[in-house]
C-alpha positions as CSV (number, residue, x, y, z in Angstrom):
1,X,-58.6,65.4,1.2
2,X,-61.6,64.8,3.3
3,X,-60.0,62.7,5.6
4,X,-57.1,65.2,6.8
5,X,-60.2,68.1,6.9
6,X,-62.2,65.5,9.1
7,X,-58.9,64.6,11.5
8,X,-58.8,68.1,11.9
9,X,-62.0,68.8,13.0
10,X,-61.7,65.9,15.7
11,X,-58.7,67.0,17.0
12,X,-60.0,70.5,17.6
13,X,-62.4,68.7,19.8
14,X,-60.9,69.1,23.4
15,X,-63.0,66.3,24.9
16,X,-62.0,64.2,22.2
17,X,-58.4,64.9,22.6
18,X,-58.4,64.2,26.3
19,X,-60.3,60.9,25.7
20,X,-57.8,59.9,23.0
21,X,-54.6,60.6,25.4
22,X,-56.4,58.7,28.0
23,X,-56.4,55.9,25.4
24,X,-52.9,56.2,24.2
25,X,-51.4,56.1,27.4
26,X,-53.4,53.1,28.6
27,X,-52.9,51.0,25.5
28,X,-49.0,52.2,25.7
29,X,-49.2,50.4,29.3
30,X,-50.8,47.3,27.7
31,X,-48.3,46.9,24.9
32,X,-45.4,47.1,27.7
33,X,-47.2,44.6,29.8
34,X,-48.0,42.1,27.0
35,X,-44.7,42.0,26.0
36,X,-43.5,41.6,29.3
37,X,-45.5,38.3,29.7
38,X,-44.8,37.1,26.2
39,X,-41.2,37.4,27.2
40,X,-41.6,35.6,30.1
41,X,-43.9,32.9,29.1
42,X,-42.6,32.2,25.6
43,X,-38.8,33.1,25.7
44,X,-37.3,32.5,28.9
45,X,-34.6,30.3,28.4
46,X,-35.5,27.5,31.1
47,X,-39.1,27.3,29.3
48,X,-39.3,24.6,26.4
49,X,-42.4,26.4,25.1
50,X,-44.8,24.5,22.9
51,X,-48.0,25.6,21.0
52,X,-49.7,24.1,23.9
53,X,-48.2,25.8,26.4
54,X,-49.0,29.3,24.7
55,X,-52.9,28.0,24.2
56,X,-52.8,27.1,27.9
57,X,-51.4,30.9,28.7
58,X,-53.7,32.5,26.4
59,X,-56.6,30.4,28.0
60,X,-55.6,31.1,31.6
61,X,-55.1,34.9,30.8
62,X,-58.2,35.6,28.4
63,X,-60.9,32.9,29.3
64,X,-61.7,33.8,33.0
65,X,-62.1,37.3,32.5
66,X,-64.1,36.8,29.4
67,X,-66.7,35.9,31.8
68,X,-66.9,38.9,33.7
69,X,-67.4,40.9,30.4
70,X,-71.0,41.2,30.4
71,X,-71.0,42.2,34.1
72,X,-68.5,44.8,33.0
73,X,-71.1,46.0,30.3
74,X,-74.0,46.3,32.6
75,X,-71.6,48.4,35.3
76,X,-70.6,50.6,32.6
77,X,-74.0,51.2,31.5
78,X,-74.8,52.2,35.1
79,X,-71.7,53.5,36.5
80,X,-69.7,56.8,35.4
81,X,-67.2,55.8,32.5
82,X,-65.0,58.4,33.5
83,X,-64.7,57.1,37.1
84,X,-64.4,53.6,35.7
85,X,-61.3,54.7,33.6
86,X,-59.8,56.6,36.3
87,X,-59.9,53.8,39.0
88,X,-59.4,51.0,36.6
89,X,-56.2,52.7,35.4
90,X,-55.1,53.0,39.3
91,X,-56.1,49.5,39.7
92,X,-54.0,48.2,36.9
93,X,-50.9,50.2,38.2
94,X,-51.2,48.6,41.7
95,X,-51.6,45.2,40.1
96,X,-48.8,45.5,37.6
97,X,-46.6,46.4,40.4
98,X,-47.6,43.3,42.2
99,X,-46.7,41.0,39.2
100,X,-42.9,42.6,38.9
101,X,-42.5,41.6,42.4
102,X,-43.9,38.2,41.9
103,X,-41.5,38.0,38.8
104,X,-38.5,38.7,40.8
105,X,-39.6,36.5,43.8
106,X,-39.6,33.2,41.5
107,X,-43.0,32.3,42.7
108,X,-45.0,29.2,41.1
109,X,-46.3,30.1,37.7
110,X,-50.0,29.9,38.9
111,X,-49.6,32.5,41.3
112,X,-48.0,35.0,38.5
113,X,-50.9,33.8,36.1
114,X,-53.3,35.0,38.7
115,X,-51.7,38.4,39.3
116,X,-51.4,38.9,35.3
117,X,-55.1,37.8,35.0
118,X,-56.0,40.6,37.3
119,X,-54.4,43.0,35.4
120,X,-55.8,42.0,32.2
121,X,-59.4,41.6,33.8
122,X,-59.6,45.2,34.6
123,X,-58.5,45.8,31.1
124,X,-61.9,44.8,29.7
125,X,-63.6,47.6,31.9
126,X,-61.2,50.1,30.7
127,X,-61.3,49.7,26.9
128,X,-65.0,49.0,26.9
129,X,-65.6,52.2,28.7
130,X,-63.3,54.1,26.2
131,X,-65.3,52.6,23.0
132,X,-68.8,53.2,24.7
133,X,-67.5,56.6,25.7
134,X,-66.6,57.8,21.9
135,X,-70.0,58.9,20.6
136,X,-70.3,61.1,23.5
137,X,-67.4,63.2,22.5
138,X,-68.1,63.0,18.7
139,X,-70.8,63.7,16.4
140,X,-72.3,60.8,14.5
141,X,-71.2,62.1,11.3
142,X,-67.4,62.1,12.4
143,X,-67.6,58.4,14.0
144,X,-66.0,56.6,11.0
145,X,-63.0,58.9,11.1
146,X,-63.1,59.0,14.8
147,X,-63.0,55.2,14.9
148,X,-60.1,55.1,12.3
149,X,-58.0,57.5,14.5
150,X,-58.9,56.7,18.1
151,X,-58.8,52.9,18.4
152,X,-56.0,52.6,15.6
153,X,-54.0,55.1,17.4
154,X,-54.5,53.1,20.3
155,X,-53.0,50.0,18.6
156,X,-50.1,51.9,17.5
157,X,-49.8,53.0,21.0
158,X,-49.7,49.6,22.3
159,X,-47.1,48.4,19.4
160,X,-44.9,51.7,20.5
161,X,-45.1,50.4,24.2
162,X,-44.4,46.9,22.9
163,X,-41.3,48.2,21.3
164,X,-40.3,50.5,24.2
165,X,-40.8,47.0,26.3
166,X,-38.0,45.5,24.0
167,X,-35.8,48.5,24.5
168,X,-35.8,48.4,28.5
169,X,-35.4,44.5,28.3
170,X,-32.2,45.0,26.2
171,X,-30.9,48.0,28.3
172,X,-32.0,46.4,31.9
173,X,-30.4,43.1,31.6
174,X,-33.4,41.2,30.2
175,X,-35.4,42.4,33.4
176,X,-39.2,41.4,32.6
177,X,-39.9,42.7,36.3
178,X,-38.7,46.3,35.0
179,X,-40.6,46.2,32.0
180,X,-43.7,45.2,34.1
181,X,-43.1,48.2,36.4
182,X,-42.7,50.7,33.2
183,X,-46.2,49.5,32.3
184,X,-47.6,50.3,35.9
185,X,-45.8,53.8,35.6
186,X,-47.8,54.2,32.4
187,X,-51.3,53.2,33.8
188,X,-50.9,55.5,36.5
189,X,-50.0,58.3,34.1
190,X,-53.4,57.5,31.9
191,X,-55.4,57.6,35.3
192,X,-54.1,61.0,35.9
193,X,-55.0,62.1,32.3
194,X,-58.5,60.9,32.7
195,X,-58.8,63.6,35.5
196,X,-58.8,66.1,33.1
197,X,-62.3,65.2,31.8
198,X,-65.5,65.8,34.0
199,X,-67.2,63.1,35.9
200,X,-70.3,63.1,33.8
201,X,-68.7,63.7,30.4
202,X,-68.7,60.2,29.2
203,X,-72.0,59.1,30.2
204,X,-74.1,57.2,30.8
205,X,-76.9,60.0,31.4
206,X,-77.3,60.6,35.2
207,X,-80.8,59.3,35.1
208,X,-79.2,55.8,34.0
209,X,-76.5,55.8,36.8
210,X,-76.7,53.5,39.8
211,X,-74.0,54.4,42.3
212,X,-74.9,51.8,44.6
213,X,-72.9,48.6,43.5
214,X,-75.4,46.1,45.2
215,X,-78.4,47.5,43.0
216,X,-76.0,47.5,39.7
217,X,-74.8,43.7,40.4
218,X,-78.7,42.6,41.3
219,X,-79.7,43.7,37.6
220,X,-76.6,42.0,36.0
221,X,-78.4,39.3,34.6
222,X,-81.6,41.1,33.5
223,X,-79.1,43.7,32.0
224,X,-77.4,41.1,29.8
225,X,-80.4,39.7,28.6
226,X,-81.8,43.2,27.5
227,X,-78.3,43.9,25.8
228,X,-78.6,40.3,23.9
229,X,-82.2,41.2,22.8
230,X,-81.4,44.5,21.9
231,X,-78.2,42.9,19.6
232,X,-80.5,40.5,18.2
233,X,-82.7,43.2,16.9
234,X,-79.9,45.3,15.6
235,X,-79.0,42.6,12.8
236,X,-76.2,44.9,11.1
237,X,-74.3,45.0,14.5
238,X,-74.8,41.2,15.0
239,X,-73.3,40.2,11.7
240,X,-70.5,42.8,12.0
241,X,-69.5,41.3,15.2
242,X,-69.6,37.6,13.8
243,X,-67.6,38.7,10.9
244,X,-65.0,40.2,13.1
245,X,-65.1,37.4,15.4
246,X,-64.0,35.1,12.7
247,X,-61.5,37.5,11.5
248,X,-60.1,37.5,15.1
249,X,-60.0,33.6,15.0
250,X,-57.8,33.8,12.0
251,X,-55.4,36.7,13.2
252,X,-55.2,34.4,16.7
253,X,-54.0,31.2,14.9
254,X,-51.5,33.2,12.9
255,X,-50.3,34.8,16.0
256,X,-49.3,31.6,17.5
257,X,-47.6,30.2,14.5
258,X,-45.5,33.4,14.4
259,X,-44.6,33.1,18.0
260,X,-43.3,29.6,17.3
261,X,-41.5,30.5,14.2
262,X,-39.5,33.1,16.2
263,X,-38.8,31.1,19.1
264,X,-37.5,28.1,17.2
265,X,-37.4,28.2,13.3
266,X,-35.9,31.6,12.8
267,X,-33.6,32.3,15.6
268,X,-31.1,30.3,17.8
269,X,-31.1,32.6,21.0
270,X,-33.7,34.1,23.1
271,X,-32.8,37.8,22.2
272,X,-32.8,37.0,18.5
273,X,-36.3,35.4,18.8
274,X,-37.6,38.6,20.8
275,X,-35.9,40.9,18.0
276,X,-37.8,39.2,15.3
277,X,-41.0,39.5,17.1
278,X,-40.4,43.1,17.8
279,X,-40.3,43.8,14.3
280,X,-43.1,41.6,13.2
281,X,-45.0,43.7,15.9
282,X,-43.8,47.0,14.2
283,X,-45.0,45.9,10.9
284,X,-48.1,44.9,11.8
285,X,-48.5,48.3,13.7
286,X,-47.7,49.9,10.4
287,X,-50.5,48.0,8.7
288,X,-52.7,49.2,11.5
289,X,-51.7,52.7,10.7
290,X,-52.4,52.3,7.2
291,X,-55.9,50.8,7.8
292,X,-56.6,54.1,9.6
293,X,-55.5,56.3,6.6
294,X,-57.4,54.3,4.0
295,X,-60.6,53.2,5.8
296,X,-62.3,56.2,6.0
297,X,-62.1,56.8,2.1
298,X,-62.8,52.9,1.5
299,X,-66.0,53.1,3.5
300,X,-67.2,55.9,1.9
301,X,-66.6,54.3,-1.7
302,X,-67.7,50.5,-0.6
303,X,-69.7,51.1,2.5
304,X,-68.9,49.7,6.0
305,X,-69.9,46.0,5.1
306,X,-68.3,46.3,1.7
307,X,-65.0,47.4,3.3
308,X,-65.2,44.3,5.7
309,X,-65.8,42.2,2.6
310,X,-62.9,43.5,0.7
311,X,-60.5,43.1,3.9
312,X,-61.6,39.6,4.2
313,X,-61.2,38.9,0.6
314,X,-57.7,40.3,0.6
315,X,-56.7,38.3,3.3
316,X,-57.9,35.2,1.7
317,X,-55.6,35.6,-1.0
318,X,-52.6,37.3,0.2
319,X,-52.2,35.2,3.7
320,X,-51.3,32.1,1.9
321,X,-49.3,33.5,-0.9
322,X,-47.1,35.4,1.6
323,X,-47.1,32.8,4.7
324,X,-46.6,29.5,2.8
325,X,-42.8,30.2,2.2
326,X,-42.4,30.2,6.1
327,X,-39.6,32.9,5.7
328,X,-39.2,35.9,7.8
329,X,-39.4,38.6,5.0
330,X,-42.5,37.3,3.2
331,X,-43.9,36.4,6.6
332,X,-43.5,40.2,7.8
333,X,-45.5,41.2,4.7
334,X,-48.1,39.0,5.6
335,X,-48.2,40.6,9.1
336,X,-48.4,44.1,7.5
337,X,-51.3,43.0,5.4
338,X,-53.3,41.3,8.2
339,X,-52.6,44.4,10.3
340,X,-54.2,46.4,7.7
341,X,-57.2,43.9,7.1
342,X,-57.8,43.1,10.2
343,X,-57.9,46.8,11.6
344,X,-59.6,47.9,8.9
345,X,-62.7,45.6,9.5
346,X,-62.5,46.6,12.9
347,X,-63.1,50.2,12.4
348,X,-66.1,49.4,10.4
349,X,-67.3,46.9,12.9
350,X,-66.8,49.8,15.7
351,X,-68.9,52.2,13.6
352,X,-71.7,49.7,12.8
353,X,-72.2,48.7,16.5
354,X,-71.9,52.4,17.5
355,X,-74.6,53.7,15.2
356,X,-76.7,50.6,15.6
357,X,-76.8,50.2,19.2
358,X,-78.8,52.6,21.6
359,X,-76.7,54.4,24.0
360,X,-78.4,52.8,26.9
361,X,-77.2,49.4,25.7
362,X,-73.8,50.3,24.2
363,X,-71.4,49.3,27.4
364,X,-73.0,45.8,27.4
365,X,-72.7,45.2,23.6
366,X,-69.1,46.5,23.7
367,X,-68.0,44.1,26.4
368,X,-70.0,41.1,24.7
369,X,-67.7,42.3,21.6
370,X,-64.7,41.9,23.9
371,X,-65.9,38.3,25.2
372,X,-66.0,37.3,21.1
373,X,-62.7,38.6,20.7
374,X,-61.1,36.9,23.5
375,X,-63.1,33.5,23.2
376,X,-62.1,33.6,19.3
377,X,-58.4,34.4,20.3
378,X,-58.1,31.8,22.6
379,X,-60.0,29.1,20.6
380,X,-57.8,29.9,17.6
381,X,-54.6,29.5,20.1
382,X,-55.9,25.6,21.0
383,X,-56.5,25.0,17.3
384,X,-53.0,25.9,16.3
385,X,-51.7,24.0,19.5
386,X,-53.4,20.9,17.6
387,X,-52.2,21.6,14.3
388,X,-48.5,23.2,14.7
389,X,-45.5,21.1,14.7
390,X,-42.7,22.2,17.4
391,X,-41.1,24.5,14.8
392,X,-44.3,26.4,14.0
393,X,-44.6,25.4,10.1
394,X,-47.8,24.2,9.1
395,X,-49.2,24.5,5.7
396,X,-52.7,23.1,6.9
397,X,-53.3,26.0,9.3
398,X,-52.1,28.5,6.8
399,X,-54.7,27.1,4.3
400,X,-57.4,26.6,6.7
401,X,-57.1,30.1,7.9
402,X,-57.3,31.3,4.3
403,X,-60.3,29.4,3.6
404,X,-61.9,30.9,6.7
405,X,-61.1,34.3,5.6
406,X,-62.8,33.5,2.0
407,X,-66.1,32.3,4.0
408,X,-66.2,35.5,5.8
409,X,-65.9,37.8,2.5
410,X,-68.8,35.4,1.0
411,X,-70.8,35.9,3.9
412,X,-70.4,39.5,4.1
413,X,-71.2,39.9,0.3
414,X,-74.4,38.3,0.7
415,X,-75.4,40.5,3.8
416,X,-74.0,43.4,2.3
417,X,-77.3,43.6,-0.1
418,X,-79.6,43.7,2.8
419,X,-77.4,46.3,4.6
420,X,-78.6,49.4,2.9
421,X,-77.7,51.9,5.4
422,X,-74.4,51.0,5.7
423,X,-73.7,51.2,1.7
């Protein structure tokens, strides 16, 4: 099989293996930390969680650091990306430890959110740096497979980290602080793994590096404008980002619905709710893995935009059929389908952006990519909060999401005729 052959080629590249190891450890830590936050915010026995409360938590954690996304991109195009990944993970390890202390100290919620926000804010630099650096260790001809393996493996690592967090929570007396400390240890390990790469390996080119922070920040506004203009000139990348943002919105709305179903409709205890959520995450992770396997062949047959269109169309048909019963088993099947279609579309989007955007602008564009992701997710949570009843069962939400998937598929079908490079 060509996919297996390409994977073997990639895994023979030592620098790709090193970058992949850093991603796996970093995103496993993300999974641990996110489960700890979800358990603390949604499943704590003393909290009566509502869709509005979940939306508020997401807004607090995601929207503020979305504002720094463009700044992160400008810096990533000037600072050595290896150094950003190294010091970013070291900082996250320290901040996660502080968050664990705050959980044990029973401080006001706002202080906890500030600490958690700091951890996830640094995450934008690290993930954007990993994506921008991938073409530096992989040739263009292998980018589709690399984007299948690397980000998808990272998502699976995050899922595995989430599963490990559930296990720790069961073993260590439901201690959210212990789970956060586990995440801190993984962040530290990821930082140490990044040292195996040379300082200049991940770019940008030495002539573009501005080591003085003042000079880099002074050019942020100009750099952001240049990045936006560059993206406007790369219409394929802009269309792919728009389609992925809409699919991310759909995924976010359904995520809030599943959280509420696990919390109230499908379980009577905190432990049962967390267990159901853990199963949903694992099934969705299996969908991510399936996407990594089938996407290279699907892109080869349908083209990047054709595969994205097929993913959106499949979600439009299968999501309402599986979700409307509001029962655990068909909903888990929906989690698998949405994991496959969302990750399949993301792999294609990553490839279109990486091959359409010049290296000098890649960090800025991927940071804008992150901003769109986060704003779409928070916006979806806000819409879900207005629609969802307390138990999470809402046919209008399910049907509205299906309609948005269908509109995305139609838009991609129309654009596909013009995107001859990605046929």
